[in-house]
N, C-alpha and C positions, 0 to 999 in steps of 0.2 A: 173321725178321719174325713177330710173334705177332698173332693175331687176338683182339680183345677185343670183347665184345658188351655194350652197355648194356641191362640187363634191362628190358623194356617195362613190367613191372608197377609200376615206380617212375616217376612223372612228374617233370618238372623242378621243380615246386613242392615236392615232397617232398624232393628232393635239396638244395634251397636251405635248407629248414628244418633238415635234418640238419647242414649245415655251420654254420649260425648257432648251434646249441646245442652244437657241439664234437664232433660225431660219436659221442656215447655210444650211440645206438641201434644203430649198426652192430656195436659190440662184443658186443651181446647176441644177435645173430641167429644166429651160428654160432661154434662153438669153433674158433679158428684152429689151435691145437695147436702144430705144429713152428715156425711162423714168426710168433709175436707180434712186435710192433714192436722189442722189445729183444733178440730172439733172434739169436745169431751165425749166420752162413751155414754150413750143412752140419751142425753139431752143437752142442748146448748144452755138451757135456762137453769143456772145454778146460783143459789144464794146460800153461802155457808155450807153446813153439813146437816143433813136431816137424820137425826137419831131415831131410835126405834119407836118411841112413844108418839112422836110427830108423824113418822112414816106411816104407822098404822092408822092414823086419824086423818088421812087425806093430805099428809104433808104439811099441815098447818104449823107455822112457826112464828107468826107476827104478834099474836095476842095471847098465846098460851104456850107454856113451857113446863117441862119436868126436870130439866137439867141445865148444865152450864153452857151448852151449845147455843143458848139464846144470845150469848155475847157476840156471835157471828151474824145474827139475823135481826135482833132487836135488843140491844143492851139495856134498855129501860126495864125489861122484864126480870132483871136480876133481883129486884125486890120481891118477886114472887117465890124465890127460893129461900130455904132456911139460912141460918146465919153462916154456915159453912157447907159447901157442896163440892163433891169431887165426882167427875163423870168420865167414863171410858166407853168408847163405842167401837164395835167391829161390824163391818158390812161385807156383803157378797153381792156383786153385780154381774148379771149376765145379759148381754144385749146382742141382738143379731144385726149384722151388717151385710150389705149387698154390694154397693158401689163404694170403693175406697182405693186410693192410690192406683196401682196397676190392675186391680181386680174389677172386672166388669166395666172397664172404662176404655177398652180397645185392644189390650194386649193379652190379658188373661180373662177367662170366663169361668165361673163356678157353677156347680149344678144346683145351687140354691143359696139362701142366706147362710152366713157363717157367724158363729158365736164368739164373742170376746168375753172371757171370764176374769173377774178381778176380785181378789181378796184383799181387804185393807183394814188395818187398825187405824181408822181415819179420824178419830177425835180423842183427845185427852185434855181435860181442863179442870180448873178449880175456881171457885168464887167465894168471896167473903163479904159479909154485910155487917156494918156497925152504924148504929144511929140512922141518919138520913143519907148515908153513903154506901155504895156497893161497888166492888171491883172484881175483875176476873182476868185470868191469864190462861191461854189455851194454845195448843198446837194441833193442826188438822191437815188432812189431805183431801182437798175439795174436788179436784178434777184429775182424770186419767185419760191419756191419749193412746192407750194400747190398741193395736190392731191384730186381728188373727194372722199369724205368720203364714208364709207360703214357702213350701219346700218342694219344688217341682223337678222331676227327672223325665227326660225324653230318651227312649231307647230305639235302637235299630239293630235287628238281627240279634237280640238278646244282649246288646252292649249299650251302656249308657253313653250317649253322644252329647247331651246338653243338660245343664241343671240351672235352676234359678232359685235364689234365696231372697226372701223379703221379710223384714222385721221392723216394727215400729213400736217404741215404748216411750212413756213420759208421764209426768204428773206435775201438779201444782201443789205446793205446800203453803201453809199459812200460819203465821204467828199473830195472835190477836191479843191486844191489851185493851180492856174496856173499863169505863168508869161511869157510874150512874148515881144520880141524886134525886131524892124525893123533894120536889119543889113545893108542892102543897100536900095536903093529907091524902088525896086520891090521885095525884098526878106526879109522874116520874119522867125524867129525861135521861137518856144515856147516849154515850158516844164511844165508838170503838175504832182503834187504829190497827189496820191490817198490813203486815209485811208479807208480800207474796214472793215466793221463790220456786224454782223448779228446773226441770230439764226435759229435753225432747231429743230422741235419737231415731234416725231412720237409715236403714241400710238395704241396698239392692245389689246383689252380686249375681253375675252370669258367668258360667263356665262352658266353653266349647271344647270338648275333650279331643275331637279329631285334630283341631288346629292348635291345641294346647293354649288357648286364649282365655284370659279372664278379664272381665269388665266389671268395675265396681263403682257405686255411687253412695258415698257415706256423708250424711248431714247430721249435725248436732247443734243444739241451742241450749243456752242457760238463761233462765227467766229471772227477772226482778221487777218489782212494782210495789206501789203503796196506794192504799185507799182508806177512806173513812166511811163508817156507817153511823148514822144518827137515828135514834128512835125515841118515840114517846109512847106512854101508856096512861090511859085514864080509866080508873076503876069507879064504876057507878053502882053503889049499893052492894058491893061484894058479890054481885051476881053477873054483872056485865062489865067486860073489859074491852075498850076500844084502843086500837094501836095504829101507828103509822111509822114508816121508815123511809130513809133515803140512803142508798149507797152511792158514793160519788163516782163519776166516771174516772178512769185512770188509764195511763199508757203502760202496757206490759212490755218492757224492753227485753230483747233477747239477743245476746251475743252469739252469733252463729259462725260455724266453720263448715267448710265443704271440701270434699276431696273426690274428684273423678280420676279413675286410674284405669289404664289399658295396658295389660301385660301379655306379651307373646314371646316366650322363650325361644321358639323356633326362629323368629325374626329378630331376636336379640333386641326386643322393643319393650320399654317400660315408660309410658307417658303418664305423668302426674299433673293434674290441674287443680292446685289448692286455691281456696279463696276464703275470705272472711267477710262478715257483714254485720252491721248493727240493725237488727230487725225490730219492728214495732207492731204491737197489736193494741189498737185503741178500744178498750173495753167500755161497754155501755153504762150509762146511768141506770140504776134500778130503784124503783119507788113502789111502795105498796101500803095497803091498809088491811087490817084484820079485826076480827071480833071474836070474843069468847063469851058464851052465855050459859049460865047454869039454869037449866030448865026445872030441875028438882034436886034434892040432895043426892040422888043417885044418877042423874042424867045431865049431861052437858053437851053442847055443840060448839063448833068453831068454824070460821071461814077466813080464807086468805084470798086476796086479789093482788097480784104483783105485775107491775109493768116493767118491760125490758126495752130500752131504747136502742134496738139493734140497727136501725137505719143509719146510725152514726158510726157503726163498726167499720174500721178500715184495717188493712193488713199490708205491711211492707216486708217482703220476704226475699232476702238475698238481693237487695237493691231493685226489686221488682214490685210494683204496686199490684197486688192481687185483687181483682174485682170480687166483691161479695154483694150480690143483689139481695140484701136483707130488708125485712120489714119489722116494724115494731110489733111486739106481741104482748098479750096479757095472759098470764098463767093463773089458774084458779084451783083452789083445793077446799074441800069441805069435809068435816068428819063429825062423828058422834061417839061419845064415851059413856058406857054404862058400868057402874060399880055396885054390884048387888050387896056389898057389905058396908056401904057408906052410911046406911041408916042405923046400923047397930052400934051401940055404945059399949058393948061388952067385949069387943075385939079390937086389936090394934093393927089388924091386917086389912089390906085392900087388894082386890082382884079385879081390876078394870078390864073391860072388853071394848075394843075400838073397831070402828068401821069408817071408811071414807072413800072419796072419789077425787081424782085429779084430772084436769083438762090442761094439757101442756102443748100449745101450738109451737111449732118450730119456726125459726125466723126466715128461712129461705122463701123467696118469692116463687122460685121454680125448682122443684115442684112444691106446692103448698101442702103441708102435712101437719098432723097433730098426733100426739100420743094420748090415749085414754087409759087411765089406770083405775083399778079397784084395789083398795088397801085394807088390811086386817092387822090387828095387833092385840096383845094382852100383856099382862105382867103381874108382878106381885110386889107389894110394899109391906114390909114388916119392920116396925120400929124405925131404925136409922138406915135401913138398906132397901134398895129398890132394884129389881131386875126386870127389864122390859124386852119384848121381842116384837118385831113388826115386819111387815112385808108389803110390797106393791107389785102387781102384775099388770102389764100394759101392752097395748097393741097400737101400732102406728097406722094411721089412715091418710091416704092422699097420694103417696108416692107410687103405689102399685108394687112395692118391693116386699110387702108382707113382713115388715120389721116388727120385732117384739122387744120388750125390755122388762126385766124383773130385778128387784132389789130386796134383800133381807138384811135386817140389822138386829144386833143384840147390844143392849146398853146396861152397864152396871153403874149404880149411883150410890154414893155414901153421903149421908147427911149428919151434921153435928149441930 
């Protein structure tokens, strides 16, 4: 249970005015930073879905894979998988927020950071390889825009006189179709086509019980967009794999609707201000390089370096261009995997142990901040089945808000 305080320096009449003009004044009071309304939970820097084996190994995805999710990050890696592979991933994300929407930006203050909890069956996919060709089809949930809800009551002489309700939810879904071909003996090329869709909903409702007045602000959007991801992989001596990817920039279109409403039965008043808008989010180009190196039969390491071109990011929100003072960032992850059973020839089981680190700078210029993660993972592979678990625990540095983030994933994989 979180404690919210309605800041006394703002009277009820001021809050009413703010809602009726569409809350533009609140946006100018403080730089929200990490959690603008369109910001994904935990990090801005998202490429595909990180399943448990990658998550436990520093989030590496570009040169090493265990499952079909590579179609979202580097489709050239489909050749590393068996002839047929089916993958299913579940994840749990818990991230703390401090400044977002009305909270700690001028109207409401909280006693500390507030957690958002997200459970998601976020990836299901299958891949098939025949000869020099490989293909994959998947459905995933890559981003979530949920915010911790606010349900605030104010009392006087034991009677509730005022209440405020805030809620925001949303997500981006993705359908991916990928095709890969082995060009030379050790070189493969892959391309993936992504169909992005989703929704976003935000509601703020105030009730003044003494005057029997209700003020509400309801906004919603439906997202659509398309992007390509192109990847290459070069295997050198079956011990070293080098990889590179580019995900094209694209415009995420959002059909938006908005309704401001002022109801006062005592005054026989019901004012509705509906509107609609074609909103746009110009998503950045993403490029990266990675390597996977087998140090010994039982030990291997991997590294990813990924560039996000955030200084080209722009937002048009209900016919208003929203400034986003963003910088380009480079996210890096590295991990190591040890499999004590890999040397034995008398067993068909593998029990890998994984460890990694992630450095994840966020794109805001003010305040500049980064998340630092430690990751762990393990799993079991027996014959044609693999079950992996992985987790990452991180802390944000730079904003002064003491934000944290953690994610856990479980992946089931079937090989044929």
